[in-house]
N, C-alpha and C positions, 0 to 999 in steps of 0.2 A: 330945787334938784328937778331935771327934766321929766315929764312924764309920758315917756313912750316905751313900749315894750321893742324894742331894737330889733332888728335884724336877726334871723336864728336860722339861716340853712333849712327854711322850713318852706312852708305852701309859700309860691310867690302871687303877690297880687300889685299888679303895678298900682303908684307910681314907685313905693318904694320895694329893692326887689331880693332875692337870696341873698345868699344861700342863710339867708334866718332873718325871714320875719316871721314868727309864727301865727300865721292865719289862715286867710281862708279867700278861695277867688269871689268875687262880688259880682255880680252881671254886671254892673258899670264899668268893674274895670279897676277901680279904683282900692289902694289901701283904707283899711280900714282897723288901727289897733285901738284897742282901748286906753282908757283916760284920757285926760283933759291934754289941751297943746303944752308941749315944752316950752320952757321959756327963761329957766334959770341956770346962768351958768355954773357949774360945779364947781367945788376946789376943797383943798383940804379934807381928804377922803382918811377916814377910819374904817378899821375891821367892826362892824357891828354884830355879827356874829358867825360864827362857822361851825361847820358840821361836819364830821368823819363818814364815809361810806365808803362800800369796798372800792379796791381801784380797778376799773373796769378796762383794763391794759390799754390796746390800741386807740379805743371810742374815749372822749372825756366829750361831755351831755352840755348841750347848752339850755340851760333852767328857760322858765316859761311862766310869764305872772302873768295872772288873770284875776281882779276882783281880789284883790288883798291875799291870794294862796299860789305859793311859789309851786310847780310841781317838777319833777326832778325823774329822770331816768338811769340808773344805774345797774352795773351787772356783774358777777365774779364769776372766774375759770376755774371750771371742775379740776379739782386735785385728785390724789391718791387716795387721799382720807376725808373728802366732804365734796358731795355734789356742785355744780356751776347752777348760774340762772341768771335774771333777771329780774328786775324790781323797779315798781314806781311807785314815788313817795311825794304825798300832797305836806305841804308847812306852810304853817303863819307868815306870809313874809316878812311881817313887822321882828316876830319873835322867833322867829325859825322853830319853835315848837311842830313838831310833825302831828298832823292832824288823821295820816292815813296810810296805809303802805300796801298795796298790792302786789304779790309773789305772780308773774307773768308765764313762768315755765323753771322746769328745774329739770337738769340731765347732769348725766355721769360722762357723758360724750365731751370731748373737745374742740372748740370751735375757733376760729379768727376772731369771728364776731358772734357775740350773745346776745347785744342790741347793738341799735346802731344812732349816732344824733339825727335825731328823726321825729321831735316830738311837735306835733299842731296842738293846739286849743283852740275849740268853737263852738263856744255858747256853752253848753252843758257836756258837749263832747269831746273824748282827747283820742289823739291817734298816736302809735308809736312802733314802729318796726322791730322786732327782733325775729332772732334764726327761725322760730316755728313759719312767723308770718306778720302780717300785719293786723293789730289788735286795736279795736277800738274800747274804749272804756268809758264810763259816764264820772263827770266830774267827782264824782261820790267814790270812783275807785271801785265801780263794780263793773265788770268784764262783761262787754257784750258780745263779743264777737271775734276770730281771728280768721283773716283770711290768706290762705296759704300762696305765695308770688315768690318766692324764691327758689332757685334749684339750690341741689344738695351742696356743691361745692361754695366756695369763696366767691360774693359780693365784692363789686371792683371799689367802688367808691365807699367813704366813710359816712356820707351823711348821705340820707335816701329820703327824704319827707315826702310824703303824698299830696297828690293838689287836694285841697277837698271845697268841696262848695254844699251849696242846700242841699241839692238832687243827686250828687255822684263824687266818690273819691277814685281817684287815679294813681295807681301804685304799676312797679315795672318790677323784672327782675335782675336788673342792673348788672349787666355783662359780667360773664366770670371770667372770660379767655378760654372757655372748652369751645373748641370750633364747631361739635356736632348738636352744642345748644344755641341755639336761635333766640335773640331777647323776643320777649313778648311785653305790650304794655295791657293794664288791666283797669276797665272800668267797674267801680264796686257800687254793689248797693247800700245807702249809707246806714239804713235804718238795721238790715239784715244780716248783710257779710256776703251779700249772693253776686257771684258773676253777672253782671251787667253785658260788657260785651270783652273781648280780647282780639290783640292786633298782631301777629306774630311778624317777626323784621328781619328776614333772613336775610345774611350776609351782611350783619348790621352791627357787628360785633362794640364791646363797650360804652353800653349803655352807661349812661350817667343821671345825674338827679335831674326829674323833671321840673319844669315850670309854666305857666301856663297864663293867658289873659282871658276874654272874657266867653271865648268859643274856641278855643285851640291850646291843644297840648303841646308844649315843645319839648322833642326828645332829642336829647344829644347824645352823638356817637364819636368819646374823642379820637380826634385826628381825622374822622371818616367826614360828619358832616351833621345835620342838624334836619328831623324830618316833623311836620305840624300834620297832627291828627284832630280831627274834629271831636271837642270835648264831650259827645253826649254819645254819639254814635262809634269812638275810634276809628272811623273810615282816614284811612288818608290823605291830606291837603294836597299836599307837595311834599319835596325832597332836595334841600340845599347841600352840595359836597363843597367840602371845606376843610382843614385842620383845625376843626374848634377843640378850646382846651377847655372842659368844663361847663358849667349851665348858663343857660343866659339870661338877664335880667332885663324882666319886660316893664318898658317906661313909655305909655303914653302911644306912638306909633311906631317907636325903636324897640331889637332887641340889641341889646348891650352885651358883649362878648369878648374873651381873649381867644387868640388864634396864635399856635404855635409856628412861626419860621423854621421850616423843618429843612435846612440845609445841607445836601447833600457831601460837601467837602466838610462840615463841622461835626467833632461827636455830637452825642446826643444831650450830653452835658451844657452844651455851648450853645443850644438851641436857643434864641433869646424869643419874645413872645410881641404881639401888637395886640393894641384894644382897637374893637371894631364896633361901630353902631350900624345896624343893619336897620332897615324900611319892615318891618313886618309883614307889610301888604304886598312888594314885588320883590322882595329877598334881594335889593339893590345896596350895596355898601353904599353910606353916607359919607364917611372917614372911617380911616385908619390911621394908628400912629403907635410909634415904639412905645414898649414898658418896661422892658427886661425880665427877669425871673420871676414866675409865679406857678405855683400848683393849680392842678384842674380843682383841687378841694375849695378853693378860695371864690368866696362871692365876694357881690359888689353892692354900695349902699347909693342909694341916690337922693338926696335932697336938695331945692331950692335952685337946681338949674345946675348944680356941679353931680360928679361921679366920686366916690370915694372908695379908693383900693389902698392892697398890700401889695407892694411888689420889692421886690431886692430888699428884703428885710426892712423897709420903710414902708412910711404909709404917703400916700397921694392924692391931692385933690385934683382933678381934670374937668375942663367946661363941656356938658353934656354937648354945645351944637356943635363941638369943632374936636373933641379930644385933648385940646389945648393944657397942657399942666399951668396950675394956678402956684402949688407951694409943693412941698414935701416936707414930712419928719424924719428923722432920724434913718437908720441903716448904713451908716456908714461905715465901711469897713475897708482896710487896705486891701493890696493883693493875696494875701495869706490868710484871709477871712478874720483877722483881728480886729477888734474895735475897741475905742477906751473904756473902761472899766464903768463910767454913767453914760457909754451911749446907747438910747433906746434902738432895740433891734424889734424886730416882727416875725411872725412867722407865715412861710409863703403859702399855707393853706389856710390863712385866718383872714375872718371878713370882720371891717372895722363898722361901728352902729352910730346912725347920727341922729343925735335927739338935743333939741333947742341949738343953742348957738356951740355944741362944743360935741368930740367926735370921741368915742371908745374903742380902744385898740389895745387887746391884752398883746402880749411880750414878754422882754425879759430884757436883763444887762447883762454881760458877761464876764468875771471877774475871775477869782481861780476856778468858777464852777457857773453853773446857770442860776441865775434869780430872777423868779417870774415878776412879773409888775402886770399892773393895769396902768396905762397911758392915759390922759385927757389933753385933749387937744383943742385948740381953739377952731371950729368949723372954718371961718373966714379966714385968718392969716396963716394958721399953723403951727403959733405957736404952744407951747408948751403949758398945760394950765396946771396939773397937777399930776404925780405919778402915786400908786402905793406899791407896797413889795410883798408878795406872796408868801415866799420864802425861798429857801437852799432847794434847786435840784424841785422847783414846781413851777411848771407851766402849763397855760389854758391851752397849748396847741392851737386845734382849730376850733376851740369852744368860741360857741360868742355872749356875749354876756346882755342881759335882762336888765333896762333900764326903766325906773319908773319915776314916780316923782319924790321919792324919799331915800330909796338904793337900790345900787347895782346889783346884777346878780352873777355872780360867774363859779365854775368850777377848774380844779387843776388837775392836773394828770394824773394824781395819787389817790384820787377820790373825794378831795374837801372842796364842799360847797361853802363860799364864801357869801355873805351881805356886806358889802361897802355903803359906811352910809357919808353925809358931809357935816362937819364940823362945823360948828358957825361961833364955836369962844373956843379959844385955846390961852393956857399959860406956862409958861416956859417950856413950849414945845406939845405940851400936853392938852388932849381933847378935852372940854368940860362939857358932858353933856348932861342933858335935863333928863 
């Protein structure tokens, strides 16, 4: 099985971008996930183990794997007879045995977000965003500091991973739609949690998830544009105005992102999107192609000169040089939004993961109700290699899988954490495991 920790709307490090590579920005600007190079095509998935944890409400957390340990954040809403809160738990990735659990906070207050899909693991450091702030723990579960970066009201995006380097951690207020609250980007000392710098962006609401190259932090403002800040000082370098929708993915000298085509003669739900590639040095658009509908939460993955994205309830591969579509998988619906019972569908907010010669895409099929699935797709041809069902009314929503050489990990909307393995031998449809 491939051995890369897949994109996970996390810190963005080129050349394989957001929303979900749980990593850090290297000075060279290259992605450095752990593990050996993925080489094996995945097939015949089975459930190796699963663990039930609290339903985190609107948030589906993307698990992170590092050195044989699986890290998982989850939360629970405050009820009349029980307080809510958020936790981080570490598991033995192979067996699912719990190694430690750290409570991040407890409260009787009711919130929309108790924690965000935001975990980043970097060496012996772990970062996660909760309502009280951005928290750093050791990978042994010891809390080191919490930096208060959010406003009192609701943050806008579900996924708000910080930018992590050796020298600085960058996070934001993540626009809440309240006019009198200006978005702020913070530079934080990774050792102490002290504020290094802050940059306030008046009249620039709707801050989305941040991304970064080796020297620049990219601050998207949905439907307004993109600002480049100096990573070390927070000083504004430039700003570009345009109907950006989501977080830019950094790939070599390019920024790749979606734009929303806002036609005043169309209803809001009818406005479709284009995918654009911008030169990150002079901000000129290299190309722009129509892609249909998607949400701003959705991220992109890039590998071997191709962009992989989810749009119009399907998965597409496009050429990095031109934006030309190479293949499309699933998403076929009629004019009433219905599909055949086995037709693969994916969330408009999800991010596919590329590992080895396969693409991993959480999705679902629609029968009498929704049945969540993990689909495995040939990265070269777009053909389906395998699928595994999570269950009735279980979906990963915007969560992104973590892929290792042995297992694929994914969380479902009711709190179940799954580990899927590859069956090497089967008899009469039953997997024989050693």
